[in-house]
ROGU-65088 format. One line per field, with one value per residue (C-alpha): chain; x, y, z; residue in one letter. Coordinates in Angstrom, 3 decimals, always signed. Layout:
<nodes>
lumro <- [A_...]
x <- [X_...]
y <- [Y_...]
z <- [Z_...]
romar <- [A_...]
</nodes>
This chain:
<nodes>
lumro <- [A_A_A_A_A_A_A_A_A_A_A_A_A_A_A_A_A_A_A_A_A_A_A_A_A_A_A_A_A_A_A_A_A_A_A_A_A_A_A_A_A_A_A_A_A_A_A_A_A_A_A_A_A_A_A_A_A_A_A_A_A_A_A_A_A_A_A_A_A_A_A_A_A_A_A_A_A_A_A_A_A_A_A_A_A_A_A_A_A_A_A_A_A_A_A_A_A_A_A_A_A_A_A_A_A_A_A_A_A_A_A]
x <- [-11.383_-13.697_-17.210_-20.020_-22.075_-25.699_-28.452_-29.237_-25.617_-25.549_-28.682_-27.245_-23.933_-25.844_-27.546_-26.338_-27.686_-27.151_-29.854_-29.227_-28.935_-26.305_-24.334_-24.525_-23.317_-20.482_-19.344_-19.536_-17.656_-14.842_-14.969_-15.116_-11.661_-12.655_-9.164_-8.532_-11.923_-11.551_-8.098_-9.520_-12.484_-10.949_-9.240_-12.657_-14.745_-15.351_-13.980_-16.396_-19.202_-18.513_-20.006_-20.658_-23.598_-23.658_-20.409_-20.562_-21.021_-17.631_-16.577_-16.387_-19.976_-21.228_-19.485_-21.004_-24.452_-23.993_-23.259_-26.312_-28.484_-27.234_-27.434_-30.969_-32.145_-33.139_-33.967_-32.463_-35.689_-35.897_-32.210_-32.820_-35.768_-33.784_-30.930_-33.413_-35.061_-32.294_-29.587_-27.594_-27.483_-26.702_-23.773_-22.526_-22.580_-20.864_-23.728_-24.683_-28.167_-27.141_-24.106_-24.433_-26.759_-28.358_-28.173_-31.697_-33.323_-34.691_-37.479_-40.462_-43.932_-42.549_-41.463]
y <- [-24.559_-25.060_-23.757_-26.294_-26.078_-25.000_-27.477_-25.543_-25.853_-29.579_-30.135_-28.158_-30.024_-33.233_-31.605_-33.059_-30.570_-26.804_-24.371_-21.870_-19.136_-21.087_-21.718_-18.027_-16.930_-19.469_-18.214_-14.576_-15.315_-16.797_-14.017_-10.817_-9.629_-9.346_-8.700_-5.810_-4.229_-4.596_-2.994_+0.003_+0.509_-0.339_+3.068_+4.768_+2.302_+3.145_+0.842_+2.128_+4.625_+7.937_+8.277_+4.549_+2.894_-0.432_-1.371_-1.315_-4.559_-5.923_-4.544_-7.899_-8.755_-5.321_-5.550_-8.969_-7.660_-4.618_-6.870_-9.018_-5.906_-4.792_-8.189_-8.879_-5.221_-5.302_-2.278_-2.155_-3.544_-6.332_-7.190_-7.567_-9.875_-11.836_-12.468_-13.833_-16.123_-17.369_-19.636_-19.422_-15.616_-15.631_-18.005_-15.807_-12.766_-14.728_-14.315_-16.902_-16.329_-17.681_-15.406_-12.368_-9.406_-8.776_-5.059_-3.627_-1.737_+1.748_+2.053_+4.263_+4.495_+3.957_+0.418]
z <- [+20.764_+17.796_+17.909_+17.983_+14.771_+15.002_+14.124_+10.943_+9.765_+10.548_+8.498_+5.570_+5.694_+4.876_+1.888_-1.403_-3.926_-4.059_-5.105_-7.914_-5.294_-3.359_-6.567_-7.482_-4.045_-4.139_-7.535_-6.452_-3.234_-5.322_-7.948_-5.848_-4.686_-0.996_+0.445_-1.970_-1.311_+2.452_+2.323_+0.426_+2.770_+6.172_+6.737_+6.388_+8.423_+12.099_+14.786_+17.415_+17.647_+19.339_+22.848_+23.232_+21.576_+19.827_+18.143_+14.333_+12.430_+11.301_+7.925_+6.148_+7.106_+6.084_+2.709_+2.018_+3.041_+0.790_-2.178_-1.359_-1.258_-4.663_-6.354_-5.113_-5.097_-1.416_+0.691_+4.190_+5.670_+3.098_+3.634_+7.371_+6.673_+4.056_+6.501_+9.031_+6.454_+4.142_+5.490_+2.228_+2.334_+6.058_+5.462_+2.607_+4.906_+7.689_+10.143_+12.751_+14.162_+17.552_+17.929_+15.683_+15.600_+12.209_+11.398_+11.467_+8.690_+9.298_+11.839_+11.324_+9.782_+6.252_+7.102]
romar <- [X_X_X_X_X_X_X_X_X_X_X_X_X_X_X_X_X_X_X_X_X_X_X_X_X_X_X_X_X_X_X_X_X_X_X_X_X_X_X_X_X_X_X_X_X_X_X_X_X_X_X_X_X_X_X_X_X_X_X_X_X_X_X_X_X_X_X_X_X_X_X_X_X_X_X_X_X_X_X_X_X_X_X_X_X_X_X_X_X_X_X_X_X_X_X_X_X_X_X_X_X_X_X_X_X_X_X_X_X_X_X]
</nodes>
C-alpha cells in the first residue's frame, strides 16, 4: 500500500523551478557513492541502544544529515533547526515531518 503524500510534498511536486540549493542537493545525491559508504559504516552502526532507550536514527538518514552538516557547516543544534525549516534538506535526508523524529541537537545552557 502506498503512503499518502503530505500536503507539503504535493505543493512541491507542482513546483516548476528548482532553487540552487535543491539543484546542489540533487547533484550531490547522484554523485556521492551512498551504497559503498553505507556498506563500510553499517558493521559499526548500532541497531539498538543498550538497556532500551530510543532506537537510533536509521544509518542512511544519519549519513545524509552528516553530509548536510558538513556541506553547510551546521552545528548539531543548527542542523536540527534546518531540518525543521527546509523541505529540500529534509527530503535529501529522507525525513518526513509527519512520520519521522528529527534527531535533536545537544541540550544545555550552551544552546
